[in-house]
C-alpha positions, 0 to 999 in steps of 0.5 A: 495499521498492521493490526487492522491488516491482520484482522481484515485478512482474517475476516477475508480468509474466513469468508467463502465469497471474499476469500480471493478478492478480499485477500487481494484487496487487503494486500493492495491496500497494505502495500499502498499504505506502506508507500504513503507512510514511507512518502510522508516520512521522507517528506517530513524528515528528509532534506535530501531531494534524491530521497524525496524524488525516489520515494515519489517516483515509487509511489506514483509508479505503483499507483499508475500500474494499478490503474493501468492493469485494473 
């Protein structure tokens, strides 16, 4: 995944029109993918309910803030 992020970041930075919006988009997608991967790891590998709830709250809060302020 991170190779793809670096590649997309390079494409956006090299493009005059997409430089700012494209870079911001790639950063957003990278952060959300990291949260989703963390959520998946906790759900499948953890029996600790506190870890699951913390991870779920973090993911939902991030998604809500992006929705509210976009």
